[in-house]
C-alpha distance (Angstrom), angle and dihedral (degrees) to the residues before:
residue distance angle dihedral
M1 . . .
V2 3.80 . .
E3 3.82 90.4 .
K4 3.82 91.1 52.5
E5 3.81 91.4 49.4
F6 3.81 90.0 48.1
L7 3.81 90.8 51.0
E8 3.80 91.6 46.3
N9 3.82 90.7 52.5
K10 3.81 91.0 46.9
L11 3.82 91.8 49.8
S12 3.80 91.6 47.4
K13 3.81 89.8 55.1
L14 3.81 92.1 46.8
V15 3.82 94.0 52.0
E16 3.80 96.9 36.9
G17 3.78 108.7 148.4
A18 3.82 93.6 0.2
G19 3.80 103.5 63.4
V20 3.79 149.0 5.7
V21 3.82 123.9 -116.9
K22 3.79 119.7 -152.3
S23 3.79 126.9 -178.9
V24 3.82 109.8 -130.2
Y25 3.82 134.1 170.5
G26 3.78 97.6 -25.1
G27 3.79 93.3 -42.1
F28 3.78 141.9 50.9
S29 3.77 141.0 -85.9
I30 3.79 113.4 -156.1
Q31 3.79 118.4 -167.4
V32 3.81 113.7 -156.0
T33 3.81 107.3 -140.2
K34 3.83 99.1 169.5
E35 3.79 110.2 32.1
R36 3.81 97.3 -172.3
A37 3.82 94.1 49.8
F38 3.82 96.4 41.7
N39 3.82 114.0 110.9
Y40 3.82 97.6 -137.1
A41 3.80 96.4 169.4
A42 3.81 94.6 52.7
V43 3.81 93.0 45.3
F44 3.82 93.4 47.8
R45 3.81 91.1 46.4
A46 3.83 92.8 50.2
L47 3.80 92.0 48.8
L48 3.81 94.6 46.2
E49 3.81 93.0 46.2
A50 3.83 87.5 54.1
G51 3.82 90.1 54.0
Q52 3.79 94.9 -108.2
L53 3.80 122.0 151.1
I54 3.80 112.1 -134.2
S55 3.78 131.8 -146.0
I56 3.79 127.8 172.6
E57 3.78 126.7 -151.6
K58 3.76 138.7 169.5
Q59 3.80 117.6 -122.8
D60 3.78 109.2 -170.5
E61 3.82 100.2 -44.9
T62 3.81 95.8 -29.6
L63 3.80 127.3 99.5
V64 3.82 113.7 -132.3
I65 3.80 124.1 -166.6
N66 3.80 113.6 -154.9
A67 3.78 121.0 -165.0
K68 3.79 133.2 -177.8
């Protein structure tokens, strides 16, 4: 649980001002609110280094990164 909280805090800092991180079902849902300012590479790297599988979807006009 501590590792998940650490990763959630790290992700929140990485997306600060450009996205919203939510903890869901043992993983994360990250809503991209400012596509040009969002640090995709750093977020993907942090998720992959934590062993998370990543999928990306479009909800309405918003990109959402799901990780488990």
